[in-house]
Steps between C-alpha positions, in 0.01 A plus 500: 500500500526630139592868467162596349306338785741651754444850362124450491499378859718784623298757309166389642629464855677836502245712317305595809820579690633721221176695488511555874856621530574684175397856410232570240563642156256686284522261202699202386851605401415869528601772743443471876201658667528845652530347846805299396657798326435701813700251704783504247517878492484527877861380531723800580681601182849531644817352353615156620774528757422863580224389738513130569172306479338434836350161575245414771655477849815671374742608770745786473793417277838471668694824474784499251820648649606838358860599436599856586774667299718757677530749348175448315457508122209734416382286209482180709140451606555181701735203537358174636689178561417136570681174562400144411740357757781466248526824306380853562362730231396866506242673284552872436245741351629829359301783343636779281355816350440512126807715444721251685410197289836512317668452840297188586770251403776675694268550796412127503871417512568743783204371703598132448855569616384689809241239596742207474762695696250589774396140565785250448263203549323575172566265210301704248306822452218539249456860385188652340510864384165671432380831367405702809198666345326179394622261771209293634666205668615169359195444283480852360678639192814304414838612638756700302751222561552197720803294592593192699844551655667205676787620719741291294401692186495851649806624312356376171174681574679820599692493174171476309344772717789728401413443134751230413440146378185296547324341796255213450308550826370847425191619311455849358154624408538605139141630494422255221131446420333305780150352534228747604495540877214318670409539865631183669321309774648422839281191519650186652436156359278374782261279301452377144205688349344379176250749360271364230155384398328197651624252240853642520504468877383141481774415250761676712386307807553178305853608403574595860382171647657290224830676566477411869434135417737456204735800529657682210370754249124485444328728251800735481510528881736358760358470851699204631776264401487124528502375859687192378824691457719639784494852358366835619510811284647797686368828357562867579270780383565868416875470432751650474567737791840659573663397829269199534589317178871445574413371848235260368706370211793442736285284730364294211848445359635380833216247528531395132128578464329631187194723482267671256490879525179666378647828387333839454612640166566856614714369788699285260557796268661703781697211656587271206817366663297331776283325240817395320631360831183292540535340159876443527459331839249246367177666610194549282381847398123531455243770420306703762381775258686819420337731758357250753134567422192284533411395149120440520438874536682579173381470139642174368735686263657684794516183711677324216741792465588471870614142441669575168696795636628300795595213269694735273704643787577161654596334172717798415694450825528122516482407132257223597128463429263555793279198569304580815274781619336587833224763499523766773249435775433153362222652285433359153221458246437278197623786280826558691561124513459475123728803452771341716472172310527685168831645623624151590455559875367252755313677780642390836336523841606354835407243758646680800543864601670530841412872514854635525365856463284455809815527712377234745841449660777256413364208705148524357632537147728197538207295634299596192790409272530162673129428470494596132794290385339235282564294189375670188440827683557854374611738776441873449745739666609860436857601434490813719345369823761539779366217716513267200875560479541409865297178480589376150829328601316280752234420238767401247662269757161351587436413136831312488407308817166400344673410171288747306675687222420871488515594136345696215148485363641363177665213683178427691312477170764286328554267796808353671664409169552873439703548817837650417721583795783739442805546720448830684750769402788556738437744781649845444777581744370604837154347454544158654447572870153564645459848639293607799185695435553866427492712818 
């Protein structure tokens, strides 16, 4: 069937459906009605990561083990640790008074040394030092400094912490001008939500259905890859997170799998070395806004700035242009779609969301992973979901058994000819033997 007739057929057949399922806007291409704005503003305005989003039927998250230092360090707020079965990483949060900020570097060194000495099983500790007066959790004001400290590089880090030399896995907040703070959303990407006028919704429904039939980018949007190719795009939202990122990247490297990370700009600013790791290990770095906010509730200039600011941070770290964008909450409008396209960004959604933040248990999550493994699919996961880390190795093995290549969004769009497999880097000493779960 010619493309024009196909579009006409799809448009007429889907018009009634789009009217029934999509929200109403006040006027074509204009702002949403008060009822829609009310829904958007009803989302608790708390920073991402400080209070994790809660999905329907969510169970209590598994408790992360805490490491106790004896004697304690007054500035250490908490030390958590996790294992992926191969390596174990700790995440330490320290807070200091305003007058102690000059001591932050030395304090980070002292804490890293004590933490690694207290638990010999640790392969790395990630340290984040905050101002005590403004500390509001992970998604609040940025830290004073952060550092990723593998055990094998401890002496190098301690030398830097004492004021000597350089260390490429540390970030110091120079208080340079940053984008105006916006209240982030803790919304999870449960469904794709197009908000627009009747004609816009009909056109979007055509793009959506055409993408399911043909695959690939349609109208600046990517819903689905081609089912004719043995590829599935593996994507992780909300990255990067200390402690979790080294564990996740280690699992992907061992499986020789590639993924696309939809990165929050403010997270990347504070933990640039993790974003650098992603790019250097063959993964794709994509845009998830600077503050993790729903864009339809913002004036289009501010929504555009959210994408631009994230792009600027990511390109500054990787030196590569950003090609893909995923809107927080899956919410988009004709205006935000046009703004993304003007920035050279393809808006990417997903075919499958296993609900790793619902904490359904390892067996249920693995069953969902198994059911959602499909050609041309786009799987949405989150980099800081503990159960995901436990189940991901089995999912990676399952993909190999089914001869489906887990790869980046860019590879899914380009097709099998774009597949480039790299020899995984050699394992660091002491990281080759699986470890039991942390007690």
